N, C-alpha and C positions, 0 to 999 in steps of 0.2 A: 504494499499500499504505499501511496505517496501522501506526504503531509506538507502543507505550506510552511509551517514553522520550522521545518528542517531544510528549507531551500537555501542554496548558496548561489549567488547572482554575480555574475561577471559581465563586464563591459568590454567589448573588444573594438578598438579604434587605432588606426595607424600602426598595425602589427604589434599592439601592445594590449594585454589583458589587465583590467582593473577589477579587483574584487570590491564589491560595494557592501557597506553595512546597511542592510534594508529592514525597515520596521514592517513593510508590507509590500507585496506585489500581486498584481492581477493581470492576466493576459488571456486573450482568445482570438479566434478568427472564424468568421462564417463564410458560408458558400452561398452564391445567388441561385435561387430555385425558381425556375419558371413552369407554370403550368402549360401543357399542350393538350388541346382538346382531342378527344377520340371519337365523339359522336359524329357520325357521317350518315348519308342517306343509307348506306349499306349496313351501318352498325347503330341504328337508332337507340339502342339500350345501353351503349357504352357512355354512361353519364359521368363517370370518375375520370378526372383528367389525369394525364400522364404527367411525368416529370422530365425537366430538361436542366441539367446541371453541368456547366463548363467553365464557370469563372468564380473566383474568390474575391470577397471584400478585402480591403487592407486589414491587416491584423491591429489589435489594439491593446495597448498595456497601460498600466498604472503603477507608478513606484512612490514609496515614501521613504526618504533617505534622510539619515541623521546627518546634520551638519557637524563638522569635526574642526578641532583645533590643530590645524596642521598647515604647513607652509608650502607642501608638495602639491596640494590640491588633488591628491590621489582619490580621495572620497567624492570630490567635487567635480570630478571630469564630466558628469552628466550636465551639470549646471553650465560649465564652460561650453559644451556643445548646444545647449539651449540658446545661449546668448550670442555666441560667436557666428556670424553670417559670413558667407563666401560669396561676396558680391549680392546677387538677388537670391540666393539659395542658402540652404544650411548644410552642414556636414553630417553625414549618416554614420551609423555604427551598428554593431551586432550585440544583442543581449543573449547570454546563456544562462539557463536556469538549471541547477543540478539539484534534483529531488532525490536521487538514488542513494543507496547505501552499499557499503562492502557487503558482498554476498548476494546482491541482486542478480538475477539472471533472467532476461539481458539487463545490463546496466546502461541506462540511457539518460540523455539530457534533452532539455527543450532549447530550441534555438529561434530567436526572432531575427530575421535577417532585414538588413537595410532599414533600420530604425531611424525615426526623426521625432524630436520632441516638439509637442504642439502647445503645451502650457505648463506653467509651474506657479505655485502658490506658496507664500509664507504667512503662516498664522503665527504671530509673535506674542506668546502668553508667557509671562514671568514665571509661572510655576511648572512649566512644561518644557521638555527638551526642544531645541530648535530644529525643526523638520522642515524639509521641502518636499512638497507633493508634486509629482511629474506626471504627465499624461502624454501619450503620443500614439504614433502609428507606425506599421512596418509592412514591408512587402510580403512576408511569408512566415508562417509558424510551422516548424517541423520538429520532429524528434531526430536526435543523432546519437551515435554511440558515445558512451562516456569516455572522456579522455582527461588526464591529468594536465592541468594547465600551468605553465610558468608565468606567475604573476609578480615576479620580481620582489621588490622590497615592501611588500604589503605589511602594514602595521597591524598586528593582531591585538594590540593593547592601546586602542585610541582613547583620546580624551574628547567625550562628547560635549557639544556646545549647549549652554543654557543662556537664555536672554537675561542674565543677571543685571546687566546695565543695558539700557536702551536709550539712546539719544536721537530725538527727532527734531530736525531743523527745518522750519518752513520760512522762506524768504528772508534768511539771516537770523531768525529768532527760534531759539530753542523752546520747545513747547514744555510746559509744566503739566503734572497731573495726567499723564498718558495713561489710559486703561487698555488700549489694544491697537494693534497695527495689522493690517492685511495689505500683502503686496503680491501682485499677479503680473505674469509676463506671458503673452500669448502670441503664437506664430500661427497664423491662418494658412493652414496647408490644404492643397487640393490635389489628390492623385488624378493623374491623367488616365483616360480610358485606354484599355489595351486589348479589348476583345474584338478582334476583327473577324469577318466571315470565314476567312481561311484558318484562323486560329480555333474558332469554334467547331469547324468540321474535324479538325484533328484531335479533339478531345475524345478519348474513348473510356477513360476510367479516372480515377482520383489522382493518379500519378502524372497525368498530362493536362491537369487543370491550368488554366490561364490565371496568372497572378499579376497584380499591379507592378508596373515597371519604373515609373517616374513620377515625381510630384512638383509642383510649382509653389512658391511662397508668395502669397497674394497680399498679406498685410501683417503688421506686427503692432502690437498694443502692450504699453506698460501703464498700469494703473493700480489703484488701491484706495484704502480708507484709513484714516487716522481718527481715533476717538479719545477725546480727553474730558475730564470734568470741567465744568465752568467755574474758573476761580475769580479772585479779586480783578484780574486784568484779562480782558477777553477782546482785544482790538479786532479779531477777525470774525467776530460773531455776526452771522448772517450777512457775509460779504462774499466776494469772489475776486480773484487775481489771476493774471496771465503772465508768461514769460518770467517765471520765478524758478529758484532752485529748491528742490525738496531733497533732504539728505536723511537716510534711514540707516542707523548704525546700531548693531545689537551684538551681544556676545559675553564672554566671561568677565571682561574688565574693560574700562575706558581706554586702556592701552592694548587691548587685545580683543577687538571685535572679529567676530567670525563672518559677519555679513555687513558690508558697507556699500550702500547704493546711493550714488550721487546723481540724482536725476535732474537733467537740465536740457532745455527749459521745460517748465511744467505749468499747468493751470489747476485751480482748485475752486470748488464751491463750498461754502460752509453753512451749515444748518444746525439749529438748536434742537435738542431732544429734552423736553420738559417732563422728566420722571422724578422719582423721590429725590435723587441727586441729579440736578441738571447736567447734562453732557452736551458736547458739541462734536459734530462730525466734519472731517475734511475729506471730501470725495476729490481725488486727484487723479490726473493723467499726464503722462509725458507727451509734449507736443513737438519736440524736436526730432531730427533724423540723423542720429550719428552714424558714421561710416561703419562702425562696429560697436554694437550694444555692449559687448564684453568689456569695453574700456571704461565703462561707467560703474563697474562692479568690482569690489575686492572681496575675497572670500578665501 
């Protein structure tokens, strides 16, 4: 039997394997099934449709990764691949998920081929580990024979990051009484159609299924929300601003942040929330177009 809690996850990019500390992983791939009518003048009682399967949808995966206190960004390779664009496209990678155990016959692994990360979110909560939630798609999900992977200088005793210190700066002002921060990055991906008439005619079984081949990056978004209590000074209450800098820093100490996002330029709108203790929310989005989004982040 295979258990999710026993999974070991590897990221393969540029001829290097990276083992990831994963809190959770989900993945699947579905196939497109079309109905084909069987009822004809000669077969009026054939009321149940037949099945036509020759194409797969893009595979889908979700990862929850712990942020680490490390300078090598070994654990953070997935974040780099999310942020770093190659012109108007993104670099791809493979994911391998080992759920097997010594003694299993056969011993196999799952492989997601040609992965691209479509979104990431950070929920910064003081009492919880700093986790990045990633979601993406891939060309194909297969099972492969188990193999021992050379993962280099993987650190088996990492230091997990907690948002013990969080500093939020909006338009040059450090916010007081911050209660929560959410940051999201989205890559709008569209896989191009690959199922031609010639390819569909050559499909005879699952082994010859037509899989997606390429994608285009249509749009990118960086946005989020900052919530603070309404204190004695609240100059931004019920206002909006454009062309400003928003900086989000969080980690183990003020001289050791594990996430530092300096987003520029940005816009925000501010709204009051009249509950038992009044709060205000900054809904922000980045409106600039950096050549490489990765240059605005330190992790």
